[in-house]
N, CA, C and O atoms as a DFTB+ gen file, in Angstrom:
688 C
 N C O
     1  1       0.676      -1.266      -0.457
     2  2       0.103       0.035      -0.060
     3  2       0.793       1.391      -0.144
     4  3       0.425       2.365      -0.801
     5  1       1.924       1.268       0.689
     6  2       2.889       2.476       0.513
     7  2       3.418       2.809      -0.567
     8  3       4.141       3.794      -0.715
     9  1       3.028       1.826      -1.621
    10  2       3.525       2.169      -2.938
    11  2       2.258       3.261      -4.011
    12  3       2.329       4.113      -4.897
    13  1       1.137       2.509      -3.178
    14  2       0.166       3.191      -4.294
    15  2       0.202       4.515      -3.805
    16  3       0.338       5.433      -4.614
    17  1       0.061       4.836      -2.128
    18  2      -0.333       5.866      -1.671
    19  2       1.104       6.934      -2.381
    20  3       0.710       8.032      -2.776
    21  1       2.221       6.744      -2.502
    22  2       3.273       7.559      -3.240
    23  2       2.703       7.911      -4.679
    24  3       2.598       9.066      -5.091
    25  1       2.386       6.899      -5.318
    26  2       1.778       7.459      -6.901
    27  2       0.592       8.269      -6.906
    28  3       0.288       9.106      -7.756
    29  1      -0.192       7.868      -5.647
    30  2      -1.543       8.845      -5.366
    31  2      -1.212      10.209      -5.245
    32  3      -2.054      11.056      -5.543
    33  1      -0.184      10.501      -4.880
    34  2       0.095      12.001      -3.880
    35  2       0.304      13.102      -5.249
    36  3      -0.422      14.075      -5.454
    37  1       1.490      12.678      -6.119
    38  2       1.930      13.444      -7.455
    39  2       0.724      13.790      -7.864
    40  3       0.223      14.913      -7.914
    41  1       0.051      12.216      -8.307
    42  2      -1.292      13.014      -9.428
    43  2      -2.289      14.108      -9.042
    44  3      -2.836      14.898      -9.811
    45  1      -2.448      14.005      -7.541
    46  2      -3.296      14.606      -6.805
    47  2      -2.647      16.171      -6.642
    48  3      -3.456      17.099      -6.650
    49  1      -1.525      16.409      -6.527
    50  2      -0.611      17.699      -7.073
    51  2      -0.803      18.502      -7.996
    52  3      -1.126      19.687      -8.086
    53  1      -0.461      17.373      -8.931
    54  2      -0.319      18.240     -10.270
    55  2      -2.230      18.532     -10.760
    56  3      -2.611      19.418     -11.525
    57  1      -3.052      17.595     -10.113
    58  2      -4.341      18.269     -10.548
    59  2      -4.801      19.532      -9.958
    60  3      -5.654      20.283     -10.431
    61  1      -3.982      19.716      -8.612
    62  2      -4.097      21.031      -8.274
    63  2      -3.376      22.056      -8.915
    64  3      -3.712      23.239      -8.978
    65  1      -2.367      21.538      -9.386
    66  2      -1.378      22.879     -10.285
    67  2      -1.998      23.070     -11.218
    68  3      -1.949      24.251     -11.563
    69  1      -2.734      22.304     -11.976
    70  2      -3.554      22.427     -13.092
    71  2      -4.647      23.302     -13.023
    72  3      -4.917      24.111     -13.911
    73  1      -5.420      23.124     -11.755
    74  2      -6.580      23.853     -11.979
    75  2      -6.172      25.459     -11.193
    76  3      -6.865      26.475     -11.241
    77  1      -5.224      25.334     -10.694
    78  2      -4.651      26.955     -10.399
    79  2      -4.375      27.449     -11.655
    80  3      -4.903      28.450     -12.138
    81  1      -3.512      26.719     -12.208
    82  2      -3.055      27.459     -13.864
    83  2      -4.159      27.929     -14.722
    84  3      -4.112      29.040     -15.250
    85  1      -5.002      27.243     -14.854
    86  2      -6.296      27.224     -15.748
    87  2      -6.971      28.801     -15.211
    88  3      -7.105      29.840     -15.857
    89  1      -7.307      28.499     -13.817
    90  2      -8.027      29.753     -12.950
    91  2      -6.918      30.884     -13.413
    92  3      -7.398      31.857     -13.995
    93  1      -6.007      30.873     -13.289
    94  2      -5.251      32.092     -13.563
    95  2      -5.266      32.842     -14.423
    96  3      -5.450      34.058     -14.468
    97  1      -4.896      31.471     -15.755
    98  2      -5.157      31.719     -17.288
    99  2      -6.485      32.624     -17.574
   100  3      -6.449      33.546     -18.390
   101  1      -7.328      32.384     -17.047
   102  2      -8.532      32.948     -17.347
   103  2      -8.668      34.275     -16.891
   104  3      -9.054      35.182     -17.628
   105  1      -8.305      34.456     -15.466
   106  2      -8.142      36.093     -14.657
   107  2      -7.122      36.937     -15.940
   108  3      -7.511      37.991     -16.443
   109  1      -6.223      36.487     -16.210
   110  2      -5.675      37.029     -17.106
   111  2      -6.413      37.584     -18.440
   112  3      -6.564      38.739     -18.837
   113  1      -6.801      36.388     -18.963
   114  2      -7.785      36.621     -20.176
   115  2      -8.977      37.551     -20.205
   116  3      -9.368      37.958     -21.299
   117  1      -9.567      37.908     -19.126
   118  2     -10.719      38.757     -18.587
   119  2      -9.834      40.419     -18.183
   120  3     -10.544      41.292     -17.684
   121  1      -8.978      40.600     -18.324
   122  2      -8.100      41.896     -17.639
   123  2      -8.520      42.706     -19.158
   124  3      -8.215      42.429     -20.318
   125  1      -9.076      43.446     -18.769
   126  2      -9.380      45.012     -20.242
   127  2      -7.714      45.147     -20.332
   128  3      -6.904      45.001     -19.416
   129  1      -7.498      45.436     -21.572
   130  2      -6.541      46.076     -22.253
   131  2      -6.263      47.606     -21.174
   132  3      -7.071      48.277     -20.532
   133  1      -4.983      47.717     -21.323
   134  2      -4.464      49.263     -20.978
   135  2      -4.707      50.240     -21.587
   136  3      -4.307      50.025     -22.731
   137  1      -5.111      51.170     -21.527
   138  2      -5.077      52.947     -22.420
   139  2      -3.779      53.016     -23.045
   140  3      -2.686      52.894     -22.493
   141  1      -4.053      53.245     -24.376
   142  2      -3.027      53.616     -25.212
   143  2      -2.503      54.893     -24.513
   144  3      -3.181      55.754     -23.953
   145  1      -1.045      54.839     -24.670
   146  2      -0.419      56.296     -24.395
   147  2      -0.705      57.036     -25.618
   148  3      -0.835      56.626     -26.771
   149  1      -0.797      58.530     -24.996
   150  2      -1.220      59.708     -26.063
   151  2      -0.322      60.002     -27.099
   152  3       0.846      60.231     -26.784
   153  1      -0.614      60.034     -28.142
   154  2       0.805      60.601     -28.728
   155  2       0.251      62.233     -29.167
   156  3      -0.848      62.755     -29.350
   157  1       1.608      62.655     -29.211
   158  2       1.458      64.424     -29.784
   159  2       2.344      64.070     -31.163
   160  3       3.218      63.245     -31.430
   161  1       1.541      65.309     -32.015
   162  2       2.225      65.182     -33.359
   163  2       2.902      66.731     -33.114
   164  3       2.310      67.488     -32.345
   165  1       4.150      67.184     -33.779
   166  2       4.549      68.153     -33.392
   167  2       4.385      68.768     -34.587
   168  3       4.246      68.166     -35.652
   169  1       4.400      70.241     -34.421
   170  2       4.433      71.086     -35.721
   171  2       5.225      71.469     -36.861
   172  3       5.002      71.864     -38.005
   173  1       6.507      71.142     -35.949
   174  2       7.805      71.219     -37.146
   175  2       8.572      69.502     -37.417
   176  3       8.538      68.438     -36.799
   177  1       9.074      69.882     -38.390
   178  2       9.837      68.370     -38.850
   179  2      10.600      67.680     -37.531
   180  3      10.537      66.482     -37.251
   181  1      11.511      68.945     -36.602
   182  2      12.522      68.196     -35.982
   183  2      12.215      67.177     -34.853
   184  3      11.530      67.524     -33.890
   185  1      12.592      66.233     -34.937
   186  2      12.213      64.945     -34.100
   187  2      12.483      65.092     -32.554
   188  3      12.102      64.314     -31.679
   189  1      13.134      66.116     -32.414
   190  2      13.688      66.144     -31.189
   191  2      13.317      67.505     -30.156
   192  3      14.243      68.176     -29.699
   193  1      12.218      67.756     -29.916
   194  2      11.641      69.098     -29.880
   195  2      12.395      69.544     -28.456
   196  3      12.355      68.898     -27.408
   197  1      12.996      70.631     -28.647
   198  2      13.354      71.457     -27.417
   199  2      12.451      72.424     -27.271
   200  3      11.325      72.246     -26.807
   201  1      13.094      73.925     -27.820
   202  2      12.133      74.823     -27.368
   203  2      10.802      75.204     -28.109
   204  3      10.390      74.386     -28.931
   205  1      10.148      76.254     -27.926
   206  2       8.769      75.734     -28.489
   207  2       9.187      77.059     -29.978
   208  3      10.168      77.788     -30.125
   209  1       8.181      76.908     -30.665
   210  2       7.869      77.864     -32.020
   211  2       7.405      79.224     -31.670
   212  3       7.556      79.887     -32.697
   213  1       6.963      79.900     -30.829
   214  2       6.336      81.097     -30.609
   215  2       6.045      81.229     -29.292
   216  3       5.533      80.314     -28.648
   217  1       6.344      82.360     -28.799
   218  2       6.211      82.718     -27.382
   219  2       4.907      82.072     -26.648
   220  3       4.891      81.814     -25.445
   221  1       3.961      81.877     -27.417
   222  2       2.712      81.268     -27.133
   223  2       2.775      79.656     -26.497
   224  3       2.200      79.145     -25.536
   225  1       3.850      79.061     -27.602
   226  2       4.080      77.546     -27.148
   227  2       5.720      77.545     -26.251
   228  3       6.271      76.460     -26.061
   229  1       6.208      78.519     -25.883
   230  2       7.714      78.118     -25.621
   231  2       7.752      77.212     -24.245
   232  3       6.917      77.048     -23.355
   233  1       8.843      76.786     -24.417
   234  2       9.154      75.319     -23.730
   235  2       9.907      76.341     -22.062
   236  3      10.743      77.241     -21.983
   237  1       9.173      75.687     -21.121
   238  2       9.280      76.397     -19.834
   239  2      10.783      75.430     -19.294
   240  3      11.044      74.232     -19.191
   241  1      11.495      76.675     -19.055
   242  2      12.854      76.269     -18.246
   243  2      12.342      76.100     -16.831
   244  3      11.554      76.852     -16.256
   245  1      13.034      74.751     -16.249
   246  2      12.465      74.460     -14.702
   247  2      13.286      75.337     -13.825
   248  3      12.720      76.282     -13.274
   249  1      14.239      75.184     -13.680
   250  2      15.258      75.783     -12.820
   251  2      16.376      76.230     -13.850
   252  3      16.377      76.005     -15.060
   253  1      17.340      76.919     -13.102
   254  2      18.880      77.542     -13.404
   255  2      19.527      76.803     -12.463
   256  3      19.045      76.463     -11.383
   257  1      20.751      76.523     -12.918
   258  2      21.099      76.304     -14.415
   259  2      20.392      75.518     -15.004
   260  3      19.631      74.799     -14.356
   261  1      20.459      75.439     -16.510
   262  2      19.482      75.064     -17.692
   263  2      20.618      74.830     -18.573
   264  3      21.525      75.641     -18.757
   265  1      20.519      73.663     -19.115
   266  2      21.110      73.196     -20.636
   267  2      20.262      72.297     -21.430
   268  3      19.555      71.320     -21.181
   269  1      20.553      72.907     -22.373
   270  2      19.341      72.049     -23.741
   271  2      20.227      72.040     -24.937
   272  3      20.919      73.022     -25.205
   273  1      20.226      70.902     -25.705
   274  2      20.642      71.017     -26.591
   275  2      19.434      70.781     -28.144
   276  3      18.334      70.331     -27.824
   277  1      19.608      71.023     -29.461
   278  2      18.789      70.693     -30.128
   279  2      19.056      71.415     -31.452
   280  3      20.228      71.605     -31.776
   281  1      18.024      71.846     -32.270
   282  2      18.211      72.333     -33.181
   283  2      16.856      73.765     -33.469
   284  3      15.789      74.014     -32.907
   285  1      17.651      74.449     -34.669
   286  2      16.165      75.283     -34.679
   287  2      15.593      75.335     -36.093
   288  3      14.685      75.981     -36.615
   289  1      16.817      74.037     -36.695
   290  2      16.175      73.938     -38.580
   291  2      14.736      73.402     -37.982
   292  3      14.538      72.701     -36.990
   293  1      13.812      73.957     -38.902
   294  2      12.433      73.343     -39.138
   295  2      11.149      73.952     -38.289
   296  3      10.014      73.476     -38.275
   297  1      11.715      75.371     -37.439
   298  2      10.993      76.033     -37.141
   299  2      10.616      77.183     -37.652
   300  3      11.384      77.394     -38.591
   301  1       9.770      78.147     -37.548
   302  2       9.178      79.534     -38.129
   303  2      10.327      80.687     -37.804
   304  3      11.134      80.611     -36.878
   305  1      10.267      81.337     -38.380
   306  2      10.971      82.648     -38.749
   307  2      10.060      83.690     -38.097
   308  3       9.387      84.452     -38.791
   309  1      10.039      83.724     -36.652
   310  2       8.951      84.073     -36.002
   311  2       9.467      85.587     -35.555
   312  3       8.538      86.395     -35.588
   313  1      10.779      86.173     -35.131
   314  2      11.312      87.060     -34.346
   315  2      12.485      87.634     -34.873
   316  3      13.477      86.977     -35.191
   317  1      12.369      88.954     -34.973
   318  2      13.738      89.584     -35.741
   319  2      13.903      90.803     -34.608
   320  3      13.034      91.628     -34.324
   321  1      15.379      90.694     -33.975
   322  2      15.808      91.779     -33.328
   323  2      17.114      92.955     -33.906
   324  3      17.649      92.381     -34.854
   325  1      17.582      93.905     -33.759
   326  2      18.539      94.635     -33.965
   327  2      19.317      94.617     -33.229
   328  3      19.279      95.379     -32.263
   329  1      20.220      93.816     -33.402
   330  2      21.706      94.025     -32.280
   331  2      23.007      93.507     -32.903
   332  3      23.402      92.363     -32.676
   333  1      23.552      94.214     -33.552
   334  2      23.092      95.226     -34.300
   335  2      22.306      94.808     -35.573
   336  3      21.681      95.724     -36.107
   337  1      22.214      93.316     -36.273
   338  2      22.138      93.570     -37.537
   339  2      20.415      93.126     -37.498
   340  3      19.935      92.337     -36.684
   341  1      19.674      93.818     -38.548
   342  2      18.232      93.420     -38.587
   343  2      18.236      92.536     -40.147
   344  3      19.121      92.481     -41.001
   345  1      16.667      91.803     -40.099
   346  2      16.326      91.439     -41.481
   347  2      16.405      89.790     -41.474
   348  3      16.033      89.067     -42.397
   349  1      17.022      89.328     -40.121
   350  2      17.059      87.853     -40.267
   351  2      15.909      87.317     -40.814
   352  3      14.797      87.716     -40.467
   353  1      16.093      86.338     -41.742
   354  2      15.229      85.165     -42.132
   355  2      15.223      83.780     -41.228
   356  3      14.312      82.973     -41.412
   357  1      15.870      83.615     -40.615
   358  2      16.327      82.475     -39.771
   359  2      14.994      81.670     -38.957
   360  3      13.878      82.180     -38.868
   361  1      15.210      80.874     -38.626
   362  2      14.173      80.068     -37.881
   363  2      14.701      80.565     -36.366
   364  3      15.841      80.891     -36.034
   365  1      13.594      80.515     -35.642
   366  2      14.232      80.519     -34.280
   367  2      13.040      79.567     -33.036
   368  3      11.849      79.314     -33.214
   369  1      13.846      79.248     -31.918
   370  2      13.049      78.496     -30.747
   371  2      12.632      79.443     -29.926
   372  3      12.867      80.643     -30.059
   373  1      11.791      78.760     -28.762
   374  2      11.570      80.309     -27.640
   375  2      11.606      78.988     -26.367
   376  3      11.225      77.821     -26.470
   377  1      12.097      79.568     -25.420
   378  2      12.190      79.490     -24.253
   379  2      11.522      80.314     -22.940
   380  3      12.012      81.424     -22.733
   381  1      10.562      79.915     -22.134
   382  2      10.342      80.840     -21.391
   383  2      10.865      80.568     -19.500
   384  3      11.156      79.451     -19.073
   385  1      10.873      81.626     -18.777
   386  2      11.451      81.703     -17.735
   387  2      11.119      82.351     -16.446
   388  3      11.527      83.495     -16.244
   389  1      10.353      81.673     -15.473
   390  2       9.788      82.881     -14.194
   391  2      10.743      82.389     -13.339
   392  3      10.672      81.227     -12.941
   393  1      11.890      83.346     -12.909
   394  2      12.369      83.409     -11.696
   395  2      11.810      83.791     -10.596
   396  3      11.260      84.865     -10.352
   397  1      11.984      82.759      -9.846
   398  2      11.635      82.686      -8.204
   399  2      12.167      83.910      -7.477
   400  3      11.518      84.333      -6.520
   401  1      13.145      84.436      -7.797
   402  2      13.473      85.744      -7.224
   403  2      14.797      86.219      -7.823
   404  3      15.674      85.494      -8.292
   405  1      14.803      87.358      -7.745
   406  2      15.731      88.626      -8.669
   407  2      17.047      87.727      -8.644
   408  3      17.540      87.189      -7.652
   409  1      17.571      87.681     -10.144
   410  2      18.419      86.939     -10.200
   411  2      19.475      87.695     -11.785
   412  3      18.976      88.387     -12.672
   413  1      20.793      87.317     -11.705
   414  2      21.270      87.994     -12.690
   415  2      21.946      86.508     -13.652
   416  3      22.468      85.622     -12.976
   417  1      21.908      86.390     -14.696
   418  2      22.287      84.966     -15.471
   419  2      22.902      85.616     -16.452
   420  3      22.906      86.839     -16.588
   421  1      23.718      84.393     -17.537
   422  2      24.431      84.562     -18.643
   423  2      23.453      83.162     -19.773
   424  3      23.170      81.968     -19.683
   425  1      23.327      83.893     -20.398
   426  2      22.710      82.956     -21.698
   427  2      23.825      82.610     -22.727
   428  3      24.104      83.464     -23.569
   429  1      24.324      81.706     -22.722
   430  2      25.693      81.364     -23.817
   431  2      25.008      80.245     -24.958
   432  3      24.340      79.312     -24.511
   433  1      25.133      80.336     -25.881
   434  2      25.099      79.727     -27.008
   435  2      26.577      78.760     -27.869
   436  3      26.741      78.236     -28.971
   437  1      27.263      78.908     -26.825
   438  2      28.519      78.452     -27.446
   439  2      28.429      76.611     -27.862
   440  3      27.866      75.651     -27.335
   441  1      29.165      76.765     -28.877
   442  2      28.955      75.232     -29.577
   443  2      27.811      75.169     -30.745
   444  3      27.657      74.161     -31.435
   445  1      27.202      76.089     -30.857
   446  2      26.473      76.177     -31.811
   447  2      26.865      76.235     -33.399
   448  3      27.541      77.213     -33.717
   449  1      26.632      75.603     -34.108
   450  2      27.325      75.342     -35.551
   451  2      26.249      76.361     -36.758
   452  3      25.972      76.081     -37.925
   453  1      25.922      77.303     -36.123
   454  2      25.612      78.534     -37.405
   455  2      25.949      79.808     -36.326
   456  3      26.137      79.846     -35.110
   457  1      25.924      80.980     -37.562
   458  2      25.525      82.314     -37.203
   459  2      24.213      82.355     -36.286
   460  3      23.081      82.032     -36.646
   461  1      24.645      82.868     -34.895
   462  2      23.093      82.934     -33.752
   463  2      23.101      84.399     -33.763
   464  3      23.944      85.244     -34.066
   465  1      21.786      84.433     -33.296
   466  2      21.351      85.692     -32.179
   467  2      20.494      85.231     -31.134
   468  3      19.821      84.214     -31.300
   469  1      20.444      86.124     -29.689
   470  2      19.709      85.559     -28.861
   471  2      18.777      86.539     -28.580
   472  3      19.129      87.618     -29.057
   473  1      17.508      86.591     -27.867
   474  2      17.098      87.878     -27.503
   475  2      16.326      87.383     -25.953
   476  3      15.946      86.265     -25.605
   477  1      16.289      88.486     -25.343
   478  2      15.090      88.030     -24.075
   479  2      14.500      88.945     -23.929
   480  3      15.043      90.038     -23.767
   481  1      12.496      88.683     -23.949
   482  2      11.622      89.546     -23.677
   483  2      11.217      89.744     -22.562
   484  3      11.316      88.739     -21.858
   485  1      10.808      90.578     -22.086
   486  2       9.914      91.003     -20.824
   487  2       8.382      90.135     -20.680
   488  3       7.996      89.187     -21.364
   489  1       7.826      90.688     -19.771
   490  2       6.230      90.240     -19.696
   491  2       5.373      90.969     -20.877
   492  3       4.262      90.576     -21.234
   493  1       5.838      91.733     -21.252
   494  2       4.822      92.464     -22.062
   495  2       5.506      92.423     -23.502
   496  3       5.155      93.297     -24.295
   497  1       6.427      91.507     -23.899
   498  2       7.469      91.319     -25.330
   499  2       8.027      92.299     -25.756
   500  3       8.392      92.573     -26.900
   501  1       8.128      93.076     -24.426
   502  2       9.444      94.274     -25.050
   503  2      10.713      93.723     -25.208
   504  3      10.764      92.542     -24.863
   505  1      11.805      94.226     -25.641
   506  2      12.841      93.640     -25.905
   507  2      13.795      93.958     -24.483
   508  3      13.977      95.014     -23.877
   509  1      14.231      92.789     -24.276
   510  2      15.594      93.271     -22.617
   511  2      16.577      93.725     -22.822
   512  3      17.084      94.770     -22.415
   513  1      17.125      92.529     -23.852
   514  2      18.422      92.579     -24.227
   515  2      18.844      91.271     -25.764
   516  3      18.377      90.153     -25.982
   517  1      19.668      91.916     -26.372
   518  2      19.820      90.832     -27.185
   519  2      21.590      90.649     -27.715
   520  3      22.460      91.448     -27.369
   521  1      21.787      89.706     -28.403
   522  2      23.412      89.584     -28.988
   523  2      23.158      88.925     -29.963
   524  3      22.212      88.153     -30.120
   525  1      24.357      89.307     -30.990
   526  2      24.854      89.007     -32.205
   527  2      26.202      88.860     -32.453
   528  3      26.797      89.902     -32.177
   529  1      26.885      88.032     -32.840
   530  2      28.103      87.558     -32.790
   531  2      29.304      87.874     -31.731
   532  3      30.445      88.254     -31.990
   533  1      28.626      87.569     -30.280
   534  2      29.419      87.543     -29.153
   535  2      31.157      86.991     -29.704
   536  3      32.131      87.743     -29.668
   537  1      31.199      85.500     -30.196
   538  2      32.433      84.818     -30.720
   539  2      32.748      84.927     -31.861
   540  3      31.997      84.687     -32.806
   541  1      34.138      85.381     -31.960
   542  2      34.819      86.104     -33.198
   543  2      35.057      84.651     -33.923
   544  3      35.281      83.642     -33.254
   545  1      34.990      84.644     -35.281
   546  2      35.613      83.443     -35.903
   547  2      36.884      83.270     -35.245
   548  3      37.599      84.132     -34.735
   549  1      37.045      82.121     -35.325
   550  2      38.632      80.840     -34.739
   551  2      38.111      81.018     -33.305
   552  3      39.170      80.630     -32.811
   553  1      37.671      81.173     -32.679
   554  2      36.978      81.154     -30.977
   555  2      36.434      79.753     -30.990
   556  3      35.579      79.432     -31.816
   557  1      36.981      78.772     -29.950
   558  2      36.494      77.632     -29.874
   559  2      34.886      77.319     -29.780
   560  3      34.422      76.182     -29.864
   561  1      33.985      78.704     -29.564
   562  2      32.888      78.531     -28.993
   563  2      32.339      78.334     -30.294
   564  3      31.371      77.574     -30.308
   565  1      32.768      78.910     -31.623
   566  2      31.807      78.948     -33.174
   567  2      32.181      80.498     -33.496
   568  3      32.324      81.497     -32.790
   569  1      32.273      80.235     -34.888
   570  2      32.468      82.055     -35.370
   571  2      31.177      82.627     -35.178
   572  3      30.251      81.867     -35.461
   573  1      30.827      83.910     -34.720
   574  2      29.423      83.934     -34.682
   575  2      28.447      84.021     -33.963
   576  3      27.360      84.581     -34.108
   577  1      29.023      83.252     -32.923
   578  2      27.643      82.719     -31.769
   579  2      27.541      83.596     -31.139
   580  3      28.497      84.370     -31.097
   581  1      26.276      83.899     -30.316
   582  2      25.939      84.826     -29.498
   583  2      26.288      84.205     -28.038
   584  3      26.716      83.072     -27.819
   585  1      25.999      85.222     -27.097
   586  2      26.129      85.217     -25.678
   587  2      25.681      86.809     -25.169
   588  3      25.849      87.909     -25.695
   589  1      24.915      86.296     -23.657
   590  2      24.285      87.399     -23.000
   591  2      25.250      87.249     -21.711
   592  3      25.687      86.132     -21.435
   593  1      25.510      88.134     -21.090
   594  2      25.894      87.778     -19.891
   595  2      25.555      89.190     -18.902
   596  3      25.485      90.293     -19.443
   597  1      25.357      89.032     -17.422
   598  2      24.948      89.490     -16.512
   599  2      23.340      89.777     -16.907
   600  3      22.888      90.723     -16.262
   601  1      22.725      89.380     -17.502
   602  2      21.202      89.958     -17.269
   603  2      20.333      89.608     -16.171
   604  3      20.333      88.504     -15.625
   605  1      19.496      90.710     -15.825
   606  2      19.113      90.968     -14.716
   607  2      17.467      90.682     -15.254
   608  3      16.788      91.165     -16.160
   609  1      17.177      89.460     -14.013
   610  2      16.154      89.098     -14.079
   611  2      15.106      89.447     -12.818
   612  3      15.614      89.372     -11.699
   613  1      13.824      89.787     -12.887
   614  2      13.381      89.974     -11.958
   615  2      12.455      89.334     -11.568
   616  3      11.695      89.045     -12.492
   617  1      11.931      88.701      -9.921
   618  2      11.269      87.921      -9.350
   619  2       9.815      87.865      -9.705
   620  3       8.994      88.688      -9.300
   621  1       9.438      86.458     -10.784
   622  2       7.736      86.702     -10.686
   623  2       7.655      86.954     -12.189
   624  3       6.568      86.756     -12.731
   625  1       8.623      87.343     -12.869
   626  2       8.177      88.033     -14.274
   627  2       9.094      86.748     -15.250
   628  3      10.255      86.337     -15.240
   629  1       7.832      86.422     -16.053
   630  2       8.132      85.478     -17.173
   631  2       8.684      86.202     -18.450
   632  3       8.141      87.072     -19.130
   633  1      10.199      85.469     -18.625
   634  2      10.877      86.017     -19.409
   635  2      11.110      84.894     -20.896
   636  3      11.481      83.721     -20.845
   637  1      10.767      85.679     -22.125
   638  2      10.946      84.594     -23.374
   639  2      12.449      84.419     -23.742
   640  3      12.786      85.550     -24.093
   641  1      13.065      83.951     -23.802
   642  2      14.014      83.825     -24.502
   643  2      14.184      83.037     -26.032
   644  3      14.147      81.818     -26.201
   645  1      14.382      84.098     -27.101
   646  2      14.772      83.497     -28.260
   647  2      15.823      83.337     -28.719
   648  3      16.563      84.321     -28.685
   649  1      16.459      81.830     -29.457
   650  2      17.502      81.597     -29.889
   651  2      17.006      81.642     -31.795
   652  3      16.298      80.861     -32.431
   653  1      17.605      82.663     -32.151
   654  2      17.882      82.561     -33.465
   655  2      18.771      82.631     -34.407
   656  3      19.684      81.834     -34.190
   657  1      18.927      83.329     -35.506
   658  2      20.069      82.902     -36.323
   659  2      20.119      84.028     -37.138
   660  3      19.220      84.866     -37.061
   661  1      21.086      84.165     -37.939
   662  2      21.010      85.709     -38.853
   663  2      21.397      85.163     -40.260
   664  3      22.167      84.236     -40.510
   665  1      20.513      86.141     -41.341
   666  2      20.255      85.915     -42.664
   667  2      20.205      84.087     -43.174
   668  3      20.840      83.379     -43.956
   669  1      19.094      83.906     -42.238
   670  2      18.842      82.255     -42.770
   671  2      19.560      80.975     -42.071
   672  3      19.384      79.758     -42.139
   673  1      20.466      81.840     -41.355
   674  2      21.155      80.763     -40.874
   675  2      20.427      79.717     -39.557
   676  3      19.960      80.212     -38.531
   677  1      20.444      78.585     -39.768
   678  2      19.912      77.259     -38.826
   679  2      20.898      76.174     -38.425
   680  3      21.986      75.899     -38.933
   681  1      20.402      75.741     -37.619
   682  2      21.401      74.695     -37.299
   683  2      21.184      74.169     -36.012
   684  3      20.058      74.076     -35.524
   685  1      22.574      73.700     -35.248
   686  2      22.597      72.833     -34.166
   687  2      23.061      73.618     -33.073
   688  3      23.187      73.110     -31.958
């Protein structure tokens, strides 16, 4: 009889395991599918959207210091300031920042691959400061690349920072 009992227990255990596995498979089959992740369509051909196309859809800078990379290629030509050159037909990207306290910042486009311009607009979209051609040809940061130094930003004011180009130039 000992032999019969040994043979009997494994069959019972297998039957219980088979019943549990069948129940779990049934439960998994009745789980509703997950909601699809919403997709967004960009209004520009750039695959890695960094700044916004206009002040209205400017990308927020969450904290200072802030670093970003990307391209102006594929964006619209929405802004131009004389600093000292006018007549730009280059695409531009826009960021926004609201400082929690008064601060002085530098905005540097060092490493850009094209002739850049950079502007800062205040809350009423009036020009605060702009620069074209801070770096000279031969500089490691690039020829005719822009930089703003010691820009005073007031607490609670939302500023728009526009990265632009000169004469139709665009790039990284």
